[in-house]
DOLO-656982 format. One record per residue (C-alpha): residue in one letter; x, y, z; chain; residue number from 1. Coordinates in nm, 3 decimals, decimal comma, padded with zeros to 5 digits. Layout:
% DOLO-656982
   r        px        py        pz   c     k
   A         X         Y         Z   A   NUM
...
END
This chain:
% DOLO-656982
   r        px        py        pz   c     k
   G    02,464   -02,124    03,860   A     1
   I    02,104   -02,011    03,834   A     2
   H    02,013   -01,744    04,093   A     3
   A    01,725   -01,504    04,161   A     4
   G    01,844   -01,272    03,884   A     5
   H    01,807   -01,549    03,624   A     6
   I    01,473   -01,648    03,777   A     7
   S    01,346   -01,290    03,728   A     8
   L    01,426   -01,321    03,354   A     9
   I    01,244   -01,654    03,333   A    10
   K    00,937   -01,512    03,506   A    11
   A    00,939   -01,209    03,275   A    12
   S    00,931   -01,449    02,979   A    13
   Q    00,657   -01,662    03,134   A    14
   N    00,443   -01,352    03,188   A    15
   K    00,423   -01,316    02,809   A    16
   K    00,219   -01,641    02,807   A    17
   S    00,445   -01,799    02,544   A    18
   K    00,686   -02,092    02,554   A    19
   T    01,002   -02,027    02,753   A    20
   I    01,338   -02,175    02,658   A    21
   V    01,628   -02,155    02,902   A    22
   S    01,979   -02,218    02,771   A    23
   I    02,272   -02,309    02,994   A    24
   F    02,616   -02,297    02,832   A    25
   V    02,942   -02,174    02,983   A    26
   N    03,100   -02,028    02,671   A    27
   P    03,479   -02,080    02,650   A    28
   T    03,538   -01,806    02,389   A    29
   Q    03,435   -01,523    02,621   A    30
   F    03,682   -01,607    02,898   A    31
   N    04,017   -01,431    02,889   A    32
   K    04,192   -01,685    03,110   A    33
   G    04,168   -02,064    03,113   A    34
   D    04,162   -02,072    03,493   A    35
   D    03,863   -01,836    03,503   A    36
   F    03,672   -02,069    03,270   A    37
   K    03,759   -02,375    03,480   A    38
   Q    03,669   -02,209    03,812   A    39
   Y    03,338   -02,061    03,691   A    40
   P    03,067   -02,210    03,920   A    41
   R    02,860   -02,492    03,767   A    42
   N    02,585   -02,706    03,916   A    43
   I    02,363   -02,836    03,637   A    44
   Q    02,157   -03,072    03,855   A    45
   K    02,069   -02,791    04,094   A    46
   D    01,985   -02,569    03,795   A    47
   I    01,752   -02,834    03,650   A    48
   A    01,573   -02,872    03,985   A    49
   I    01,512   -02,495    03,996   A    50
   L    01,380   -02,492    03,638   A    51
   E    01,146   -02,784    03,707   A    52
   K    00,993   -02,595    04,001   A    53
   L    00,942   -02,296    03,771   A    54
   N    00,767   -02,517    03,512   A    55
   V    01,004   -02,413    03,233   A    56
   E    00,898   -02,587    02,911   A    57
   Y    01,239   -02,627    02,746   A    58
   L    01,601   -02,644    02,858   A    59
   F    01,883   -02,627    02,602   A    60
   T    02,218   -02,753    02,737   A    61
   P    02,447   -02,782    02,435   A    62
   N    02,808   -02,894    02,449   A    63
   T    03,086   -02,699    02,281   A    64
   K    03,063   -02,906    01,961   A    65
   D    02,689   -02,834    01,926   A    66
   I    02,756   -02,460    01,926   A    67
   Y    03,080   -02,442    01,729   A    68
   K    03,036   -02,720    01,470   A    69
   F    02,909   -02,476    01,205   A    70
   K    03,064   -02,165    01,055   A    71
   A    02,917   -01,832    01,158   A    72
   K    02,998   -01,467    01,118   A    73
   K    03,274   -01,343    01,347   A    74
   F    03,231   -01,007    01,515   A    75
   N    03,500   -00,745    01,554   A    76
   L    03,436   -00,444    01,772   A    77
   K    03,532   -00,102    01,644   A    78
   K    03,743    00,134    01,852   A    79
   K    03,437    00,328    01,977   A    80
   D    03,295    00,007    02,129   A    81
   K    03,620   -00,093    02,303   A    82
   I    03,526    00,080    02,627   A    83
   L    03,444   -00,036    02,980   A    84
   C    03,482   -00,417    02,996   A    85
   A    03,568   -00,440    02,625   A    86
   K    03,882   -00,237    02,699   A    87
   F    03,996   -00,458    02,986   A    88
   R    03,874   -00,800    02,865   A    89
   V    04,014   -00,825    02,513   A    90
   G    03,803   -01,055    02,295   A    91
   H    03,534   -01,105    02,562   A    92
   F    03,245   -00,938    02,383   A    93
   E    03,350   -01,077    02,047   A    94
   G    03,303   -01,417    02,216   A    95
   V    02,966   -01,310    02,362   A    96
   L    02,837   -01,186    02,025   A    97
   N    02,965   -01,497    01,851   A    98
   V    02,790   -01,738    02,087   A    99
   M    02,467   -01,534    02,093   A   100
   N    02,470   -01,521    01,714   A   101
   R    02,496   -01,901    01,711   A   102
   L    02,226   -01,946    01,977   A   103
   L    01,978   -01,728    01,790   A   104
   T    02,060   -01,912    01,467   A   105
   I    01,966   -02,242    01,636   A   106
   I    01,670   -02,113    01,838   A   107
   K    01,448   -01,869    01,650   A   108
   S    01,335   -01,668    01,951   A   109
   K    01,078   -01,391    01,926   A   110
   D    01,196   -01,241    02,253   A   111
   L    01,523   -01,244    02,442   A   112
   Y    01,538   -01,155    02,813   A   113
   M    01,859   -01,009    02,951   A   114
   G    01,953   -00,851    03,282   A   115
   E    02,081   -00,494    03,312   A   116
   K    02,366   -00,595    03,544   A   117
   D    02,589   -00,650    03,240   A   118
   Y    02,459   -00,338    03,067   A   119
   Q    02,736   -00,331    02,806   A   120
   Q    02,653   -00,687    02,700   A   121
   L    02,285   -00,590    02,671   A   122
   Y    02,379   -00,281    02,466   A   123
   L    02,604   -00,470    02,222   A   124
   I    02,358   -00,755    02,163   A   125
   K    02,084   -00,500    02,092   A   126
   K    02,317   -00,315    01,855   A   127
   F    02,451   -00,611    01,658   A   128
   L    02,185   -00,885    01,677   A   129
   S    01,834   -00,749    01,736   A   130
   K    01,772   -00,640    01,375   A   131
   K    01,951   -00,937    01,221   A   132
   F    01,726   -01,189    01,397   A   133
   K    01,420   -00,964    01,434   A   134
   V    01,421   -01,045    01,803   A   135
   R    01,290   -00,818    02,080   A   136
   I    01,556   -00,762    02,344   A   137
   N    01,380   -00,723    02,677   A   138
   S    01,597   -00,559    02,943   A   139
   C    01,519   -00,662    03,301   A   140
   P    01,630   -00,476    03,617   A   141
   T    01,926   -00,594    03,822   A   142
   I    01,831   -00,806    04,122   A   143
   R    02,025   -00,721    04,439   A   144
   I    02,085   -00,876    04,779   A   145
   N    01,938   -00,646    05,047   A   146
   N    01,933   -00,369    04,785   A   147
   K    02,315   -00,372    04,768   A   148
   I    02,539   -00,618    04,583   A   149
   A    02,410   -00,736    04,245   A   150
   L    02,337   -01,107    04,217   A   151
   S    02,598   -01,290    04,011   A   152
   T    02,710   -01,649    03,969   A   153
   R    03,063   -01,523    04,047   A   154
   N    02,949   -01,418    04,396   A   155
   K    02,985   -01,785    04,493   A   156
   L    03,363   -01,741    04,460   A   157
   L    03,369   -01,470    04,731   A   158
   N    03,446   -01,547    05,094   A   159
   K    03,241   -01,379    05,370   A   160
   R    03,491   -01,097    05,415   A   161
   S    03,502   -01,013    05,046   A   162
   F    03,125   -01,036    05,019   A   163
   K    03,087   -00,783    05,302   A   164
   K    03,335   -00,550    05,130   A   165
   A    03,148   -00,581    04,799   A   166
   S    02,822   -00,490    04,974   A   167
   E    02,981   -00,180    05,128   A   168
   I    03,126   -00,077    04,791   A   169
   A    02,782   -00,115    04,631   A   170
   S    02,624    00,106    04,899   A   171
   F    02,892    00,372    04,850   A   172
   L    02,852    00,380    04,471   A   173
   K    02,475    00,390    04,498   A   174
   K    02,509    00,704    04,713   A   175
   I    02,735    00,864    04,451   A   176
   K    02,476    00,796    04,180   A   177
   Y    02,201    00,944    04,400   A   178
   R    02,406    01,255    04,473   A   179
   S    02,487    01,296    04,104   A   180
   K    02,125    01,399    04,043   A   181
   S    02,203    01,736    04,202   A   182
   Q    02,580    01,771    04,152   A   183
   A    02,668    01,550    03,853   A   184
   S    02,953    01,753    03,702   A   185
   K    03,129    01,792    04,037   A   186
   L    03,104    01,420    04,111   A   187
   A    03,232    01,331    03,763   A   188
   L    03,546    01,535    03,834   A   189
   N    03,585    01,364    04,172   A   190
   L    03,554    01,006    04,041   A   191
   P    03,935    00,955    04,017   A   192
   D    03,961    01,045    04,387   A   193
   Y    03,675    00,810    04,479   A   194
   K    03,846    00,537    04,278   A   195
   K    04,171    00,578    04,474   A   196
   E    03,981    00,596    04,803   A   197
   L    03,795    00,268    04,736   A   198
   E    04,110    00,091    04,616   A   199
   K    04,300    00,192    04,928   A   200
   K    04,021    00,123    05,179   A   201
   Y    03,912   -00,216    05,041   A   202
   K    04,239   -00,330    04,881   A   203
   I    04,077   -00,379    04,541   A   204
   K    04,182   -00,301    04,183   A   205
   I    03,926   -00,093    03,993   A   206
   D    03,936   -00,123    03,613   A   207
   Y    03,695    00,165    03,559   A   208
   L    03,453    00,392    03,744   A   209
   E    03,268    00,610    03,490   A   210
   F    02,942    00,792    03,425   A   211
   R    02,814    00,697    03,077   A   212
   D    02,506    00,769    02,867   A   213
   E    02,244    00,491    02,879   A   214
   K    02,160    00,513    02,510   A   215
   N    02,506    00,511    02,347   A   216
   L    02,751    00,446    02,635   A   217
   K    02,941    00,765    02,557   A   218
   L    03,111    00,946    02,846   A   219
   N    02,832    01,152    02,991   A   220
   N    02,727    01,511    02,942   A   221
   F    02,446    01,453    03,197   A   222
   K    02,178    01,582    02,957   A   223
   N    02,028    01,236    02,902   A   224
   K    01,973    00,931    03,121   A   225
   Y    02,304    00,797    03,248   A   226
   R    02,453    00,529    03,470   A   227
   L    02,758    00,489    03,690   A   228
   F    02,960    00,189    03,569   A   229
   V    03,219   -00,001    03,770   A   230
   A    03,437   -00,311    03,739   A   231
   Y    03,685   -00,423    04,001   A   232
   K    03,876   -00,724    04,131   A   233
   I    03,839   -00,831    04,491   A   234
   D    04,047   -01,130    04,605   A   235
   N    04,099   -01,218    04,236   A   236
   V    03,723   -01,227    04,163   A   237
   R    03,611   -00,970    03,903   A   238
   L    03,277   -00,801    03,970   A   239
   I    03,085   -00,555    03,751   A   240
   D    02,785   -00,336    03,826   A   241
   N    02,603   -00,019    03,725   A   242
   Y    02,373    00,220    03,908   A   243
END
């Protein structure tokens, strides 16, 4: 399911003038439901064609046995890290850290390029794996469609109506983040009301809508850089974003 967001990571790597390795592996241990894993969009031949056009040197497409045939450290998140998606997707990030730990054991990368769309994933991999593997974690900005909805492989599961709704939700949340620069504390108090308003208007289920510190993901005091984080389900497709 390679899209322009992934391509931006590849190009960031290629700009370093070193060899670029792309890995494609839909990891079963980070899915909470079997149906979600089965329905996750896959098109390996299309992905390969895109990578060939980009002149990527190496493509690593392991099967499940290649990744899980050897023993590796298992990660358990502490209570303070069980926030945002880790609170609502039990075991998800343990699965992410496990598979990334295995990938970096196999491929001794000097640099790792990750998008900021899944900011919590980026944060946890930096926290648990960057020192262990002495790897530089390069964060790359979220790529959006018409400056609204964040690119995601899951977007392919949305119908036109849901996609339009998701774009409108993105525009609304972006305005809240912009307004927070001048009235942050007031907006933080109003977030529960915005949450209800969005759920009612767009018939969605919001898991969380929170301002959090960029550096440590603590609920924000607005003294440092912060982001507005959201996760919601629209027509049974779960989308995440941050602004």
